[in-house]
N, C-alpha and C positions, 0 to 999 in steps of 0.2 A: 591878360587878365582876363576873366570872364566879366559883363557889364548887363547886368538887367535889367532892360527898360520897360516904363511903363508906369502905374500908377498906383497910387494903396489901397485907392478905395475900390479898384479890380478886383472879384472876387479870382479871375485867371493871373493876374500880376499875384494876388497873396501865395496862388496856388503853389505857383515855380519859387517865388521868394525861400516860403515852407520847408521844400522838396530838396535846396539845395544849401540850406541851414543844412538839415536833417543834417545832408549828406558832409555836412564839413566841407563844402568846397570853396577855397578864396572867389570874391568877387565880388565889385565893384555893385554900384545901386546906383543908377538914376530915375529916380523917382516922377521925375516933372512930364516925361510925354504920356500924350492923349492920343487917341485914335485922330487920323487927320488923312486927309486925299490930299496934301499938296505934293506936290512933287519928289524935294528929296527926301520928306519922311518915308514917300511910297516906295523908294533906293536905299531905304533898314526891313523894312517891313512891305512886303509886297502887298497885302491885303489893306494898310491904311491900321488894323488893330495892335494892339501889344494887350500880353507882353509880348517881346518880345530880345534876344539874346546875344550879343556881338562876341564875335569870341578872338583871343590872339589870329594876328592877318587881316584883320577888314572884314573877316562873314561873319552872316548872322545867321540866325532861325531864328522862324516864325512859328506861334500858337506853341502852347501853353503843354502840351501835351508831344510835340514833337519836343519842346525846351526837356521836358522831363525825360523820354526816353533817351537823348542825346546823353543828358547826366549821368543816368543807368548805365549807358553802353559806355563811354565815358571816365567815368570814374568811382568804377564794380568795388570797389574799396568798403563801403558800408550802403548794402542792398536796401532799394526802396520798393523788392521785388520779392516772392519765393525764391527756393531755387528748384521747384520740382515744377518744367511744367504747366502742366493742369492746372496748377494754385497760378502762377505767376499768368493765364489764361483768366485764373477766374477776379483775380485784380483791377485785369481791364476790363472784364468787363464789370462792376461793380462801378468802375465809370463811366464809362460808355452809361450805364443806367442813370448813374446822377447825371450827367453834364448831357448827353444828350436827346433823353425822355423826361427828364423833369426838371433840372435849371434852365435848359433853352425852352424847354418848351409853359415853364413859368417867366420869364426872362420879359416871352407878351404881354405879362401882369406890368412889369415896372413902371412902364409911362405913366398910369392913371396911376399905380397905388405911390410910386414916388415922388412924383414930378409932375404933378398937378394935373397932367391931360388928363379930357374926357373921358371918361369908364366908358365902353363900348362893352353893349351886353351879349355881343356876338362872339367880341372877342373872347369872356372871362368862360360864355359856356364852353366853346371850344375849349378853355384850355385846361376846363374841369373835367373833363372829358380825357383828353390827352394824358393828364395829370393822373387821375384816379390808374391808367392802364399801368402809367411809369413806376408810380409808385406799389402797384401791386408786388412789380416786377423786383425794384430791388431791396423789396421788405425781404420777396425767395428768396435774393441768397446774402444778406446782411446775417452778417451772423453776432455779433458784439462781443468777444469774446477774447479778452480786451476789445478790441479793435476788429472794422467792422470787415474787416476779409480774414479775423482767426487768431491768432496770439501774435501777430508779428504785424510788429508798425510799418502800412506800405502807402506805395500813391497815394492811393485811392482815400488814406484817411488824412493827407494834404486833402484832396478835393472834396470829403466829407464834410471839412473843418470851412470851406469858406462857403460851398455853394448853400448846403442843405438847412443854415440859419435866413441865409438869403429867400429860400423859398418858404419854409415857417412864417417867415415874416409879411410877404406878397399875400399868402395867403388865407391867411389872420385880417387882413385889410378889405382883402380884392372878395371877400367870402362868407367872415366873421368866426371863420375855424380857422386851425394852423391842418392841415390834407396831409402832414406828416405824422398825427397826433397816434394814427396805425403802429409807428413804433416807438415804444412811451422808451427804450434805452433810449433815445437821439440826445435827451439833455442830463443825463448823466456820463454818455460817452464826451457829449461834445464837452462839458466840466474836464476830464481824464485828459483830453487832449490840450486844450489848455492850460496844465500844470507843467508843459510841456514846453522849456525856454524857446524856442523857436515860434512855437507856436502862439503863446504868449507876447512876444516882440511885434510878431506880424501883428498880430492884434491889436496891442496898445496903438503900433502905428496908423492901424487904419481908420481906430477911430480919432486918432486924433488928425487925422485927414479931415474924415465927417464932421467934426470940428471946429477947422477951421475955414470949412466950407458953409457949413451954414453961419458963422460968424462975419462972411463975407458977403 
């Protein structure tokens, strides 16, 4: 059986978990894995990152997008991509905008806004400049009709649900305003997704893990 490894607070782990739950693929969950550069961990995930997927027979796959693409190819019965090639590409485009040009840019703020590291004004300025471009690109493609890519739930929704709230919160804390506020559709859209069982389950586990971390 497949085993998804990572930890509940990781948005990329949560993305892959939502996808596998939505697809209805049987799997085991190991939420105790955290990034490490130890040799035994690198044997399982070469960059020492999470999530990673362990397959029957001992093979592993790293990187959330690779995991999700594998799931789509290996378990096509409940697709998270449209059938039309252009629409499939549009979903991948949305994911790229969200992850490469929005979330990974905003991630440079996380140390100072979430973990108490000293504020770096140069970093804040550079991030703000890049985020403006990334958000503009995302806004130009997002449909919210009712899903981010149109009428079908796709992998882009799995990504949006875990990434966009983090970006909103990080930019509020860093700049005093939400840099996603130019897309007011986001709040009702995320609420809609949160009513789905898979999304709600992952969100509840993330919140519980966050509460446990604070208590510790």
